[in-house]
matplotlib code that plots the C-alpha trace (Angstrom):
import matplotlib.pyplot as plt

x = [-4.5, -7.3, -9.7, -10.2, -8.3, -9.7, -8.4, -9.0, -8.4, -8.0, -9.0, -8.9, -10.7, -8.4, -4.6, -2.1, -0.6, -3.7, -7.1, -9.9, -7.5, -9.5, -12.3, -10.0, -11.1, -9.2, -11.0, -14.1, -13.9, -12.9, -9.4, -10.5, -13.0, -10.2, -8.2, -11.3, -12.0, -8.5, -8.8, -12.2, -10.6, -8.7, -12.0, -11.4, -13.7, -12.9, -13.7, -13.0, -12.4, -12.8, -14.0, -15.7, -19.4, -18.8, -16.4, -18.8, -21.6, -19.5, -18.4, -22.0, -23.0, -20.5, -21.6, -18.3, -18.4, -17.5, -16.5, -16.7, -13.9, -12.9, -10.1, -6.8, -3.1, -2.3, -3.9, -2.7, -4.2, -7.5, -7.4, -6.7, -9.9, -11.9, -11.1, -13.1, -16.2, -15.4, -14.4, -10.9, -7.6, -5.4, -5.6, -4.1, -3.8, -4.0, -3.6, -6.3, -3.7, -2.2, -4.5, -1.8, -1.3, -3.2, -4.8, -1.8, 0.4, -2.3, -2.4, 1.3, 1.3, -1.6, 0.5, 3.1, 0.6, 1.8, 4.9, 2.7, 1.3, 4.7, 6.4, 4.9, 5.0, 5.6, 4.5, 4.8, 5.4, 5.2, 8.3, 9.2, 12.6, 13.4, 16.4, 18.8, 17.0, 13.7, 15.5, 17.0, 13.6, 12.5, 8.9, 8.6, 10.2, 10.4, 13.3, 13.7, 16.9, 16.5, 18.9, 19.8, 16.8, 14.4, 13.7, 13.4, 16.0, 15.3, 13.0, 13.9, 13.0, 16.8, 18.2, 19.1, 21.3, 20.9, 23.4, 26.0, 24.1, 24.6, 24.6, 22.0, 20.0, 18.1, 20.0, 17.1, 13.6, 10.7, 8.2, 4.6, 1.3, 0.7, 1.1, -0.1, -0.7, -2.3, -5.1, -3.0, 0.0, -1.8, -3.6, -0.3, 1.3, -1.5, -1.1, 2.5, 3.6, 5.1, 8.9, 11.6, 12.6, 9.0, 8.4, 11.7, 11.2, 7.4, 7.1, 4.6, 6.1, 9.3, 7.2, 7.5, 11.2, 11.6, 9.7, 11.4, 8.8, 10.0, 9.1, 9.3, 9.5, 7.2, 8.7, 6.2, 6.6, 3.6, 5.6, 3.4, 2.8, 1.6, -0.7, 0.4, -0.1, -2.1, 1.1, 1.2, -2.5, -1.6, 1.1, -1.3, -3.9, -1.2, 0.0, -3.5, -4.3, -1.2, -2.3, -5.7, -4.1]
y = [6.4, 6.9, 5.0, 1.4, 2.0, 1.3, 1.8, -1.2, -1.0, -4.3, -4.3, -7.1, -6.7, -8.6, -7.9, -9.5, -6.2, -4.0, -5.8, -4.0, -1.3, -0.6, 0.8, 2.7, 6.3, 9.3, 12.5, 10.4, 8.7, 5.0, 4.7, 2.6, 5.4, 8.0, 5.9, 5.6, 9.3, 10.1, 7.7, 9.1, 12.5, 11.1, 10.6, 6.9, 4.1, 3.0, -0.2, -1.5, -5.3, -7.2, -10.5, -8.6, -8.0, -5.3, -3.4, -3.8, -2.3, 0.6, 1.4, 1.2, 3.7, 6.1, 5.2, 3.5, 0.6, -2.8, -6.2, -9.2, -11.7, -14.9, -14.8, -14.1, -14.3, -10.8, -7.6, -8.2, -11.7, -10.1, -7.5, -10.2, -12.0, -8.8, -7.6, -10.6, -8.7, -5.4, -4.3, -2.7, -3.0, -1.5, -1.6, 0.5, -1.4, 1.1, -0.6, 0.3, 1.3, 4.1, 7.1, 9.7, 8.8, 11.6, 11.9, 13.7, 10.7, 8.3, 10.4, 10.2, 6.4, 6.5, 8.7, 5.9, 3.2, 3.3, 1.4, -1.6, -1.6, -1.9, -4.2, -7.6, -9.0, -5.6, -3.7, -0.2, 0.3, 3.6, 4.4, 7.4, 8.8, 8.2, 9.0, 6.5, 6.4, 5.5, 2.9, 1.2, 0.9, -2.6, -1.9, 1.2, 0.6, -2.0, -0.7, -0.6, -0.9, 1.0, 0.9, 3.7, 2.9, 3.4, -0.3, -2.0, -4.8, -5.9, -5.2, -5.9, -5.1, -4.5, -1.0, -0.9, 2.1, 3.6, 6.4, 7.8, 9.6, 13.3, 13.3, 15.2, 12.0, 10.2, 7.4, 5.2, 4.6, 2.8, 0.8, 2.0, 0.1, 1.4, -0.8, -0.7, -3.7, -4.6, -7.1, -9.8, -9.1, -9.2, -12.4, -14.0, -12.7, -14.1, -17.5, -17.8, -19.7, -17.9, -18.2, -18.5, -14.8, -13.5, -15.8, -14.7, -11.0, -10.9, -8.6, -9.8, -8.0, -10.1, -12.8, -10.7, -10.4, -14.1, -14.8, -12.2, -9.5, -6.0, -3.6, 0.1, 2.7, 5.7, 8.2, 10.2, 12.7, 12.6, 11.9, 8.9, 6.7, 3.1, 2.2, -1.1, -0.2, 2.1, 4.2, 4.6, 5.7, 8.3, 9.7, 10.0, 11.8, 14.2, 14.9, 15.6, 17.9, 19.9, 20.3, 21.5, 24.0]
z = [-17.9, -15.4, -17.7, -16.6, -13.4, -9.9, -6.4, -4.0, -0.3, 1.5, 5.1, 7.6, 10.9, 13.2, 13.4, 15.8, 17.0, 16.6, 16.5, 14.8, 13.4, 10.2, 12.5, 14.8, 14.8, 13.4, 14.2, 14.8, 11.4, 11.0, 9.5, 6.5, 5.7, 5.8, 3.3, 1.1, 1.2, 0.1, -2.8, -3.9, -4.3, -7.4, -9.2, -9.7, -8.7, -5.1, -3.4, 0.1, 0.0, 3.2, 4.7, 7.6, 7.6, 10.3, 8.0, 5.1, 7.2, 8.3, 4.7, 3.5, 6.1, 4.5, 1.0, 0.2, -2.3, -0.7, -2.1, 0.2, -0.1, 1.7, 4.3, 2.6, 3.5, 2.3, 1.1, -2.4, -2.5, -1.3, -4.1, -6.7, -5.6, -5.4, -9.0, -10.3, -9.3, -11.2, -14.6, -14.6, -16.5, -13.8, -10.0, -7.3, -4.0, -1.2, 2.1, 4.7, 7.3, 5.2, 6.1, 5.3, 1.6, -0.1, -3.5, -5.0, -4.2, -5.6, -8.8, -9.1, -9.1, -11.6, -13.9, -14.0, -15.1, -18.8, -17.5, -16.6, -20.2, -21.8, -19.2, -18.6, -15.0, -13.5, -10.3, -9.1, -5.4, -3.5, -1.5, 0.7, 1.8, 5.5, 7.7, 9.3, 12.7, 11.0, 8.8, 11.9, 13.6, 12.6, 13.7, 11.5, 8.2, 5.4, 3.5, -0.3, -2.3, -5.5, -8.5, -10.9, -13.1, -10.2, -10.0, -6.6, -6.4, -2.8, 0.2, 3.8, 7.4, 7.9, 6.8, 3.2, 2.3, -1.2, -1.0, 1.3, 4.0, 3.8, 0.0, -2.0, -2.6, 0.1, 1.8, 2.7, 1.4, 3.1, 1.2, 1.5, 1.4, -2.1, -5.2, -8.8, -11.0, -14.3, -13.8, -15.5, -13.3, -10.0, -10.9, -11.8, -8.6, -6.4, -8.1, -7.1, -3.9, -1.0, -1.3, 1.3, 1.2, 1.4, 4.4, 6.1, 5.6, 6.0, 2.9, 0.3, -2.7, -2.4, -4.0, -7.2, -6.9, -6.3, -9.5, -11.8, -11.7, -12.2, -9.4, -10.2, -7.5, -7.2, -4.8, -2.8, 0.1, 2.3, 5.5, 6.0, 9.0, 8.4, 11.3, 12.9, 16.6, 18.8, 19.1, 15.3, 15.4, 18.1, 15.9, 13.0, 15.1, 16.4, 12.9, 11.5, 14.5, 13.7, 10.1, 11.2, 13.6]

ax = plt.figure().add_subplot(projection="3d")
ax.plot(x, y, z, "-o")
ax.set_aspect("equal")
plt.show()
């Protein structure tokens, strides 16, 4: 299923909580480049998509493919515009603030792409087990409620418990900035209006749930940290240093 599959990394220069975060350095390398390097290890075509000439210039200095887009409301909307400039049937949307999602996890979601071929209006979303303390931290986690068929039935910034804590199965899952679509599905998704629940929760994939998309979960275990603040970046840097040591 790697044929006709591309990885696109949306990156916006300015962020309310962490301006210029795609260019924040991790071991001397801009974060968006770290994400791209992880993606390139899969062997798939990789593109950073951005409306920033500065991010474009930085990516080109590292020989990373770049697609310029207009300003967009979300990363998925940006990817939906960018795919018009390439030839692909399936797209992996890897958010540019997920530097700890490695190639093995990307390959795992790629291995599930056949689901998108058989199920119209479907999405695959990466999720990761977390503990109750992490689930209660509204700044850290967007929680996923997953049914017995591994389908995500709701997403929230409030804790959503899946099992009795202490059981053999994880009680909580956080949603990651890692999604997979067919080209047809992402174009349809991006054409839909923002609904009340998406606006209330501030989670873009809820748009799919509000419009009867099926969202399948892909469980990964990279112990990821989505970088939304300088504090998050410090945690990432500390984690990477421990791996090196």
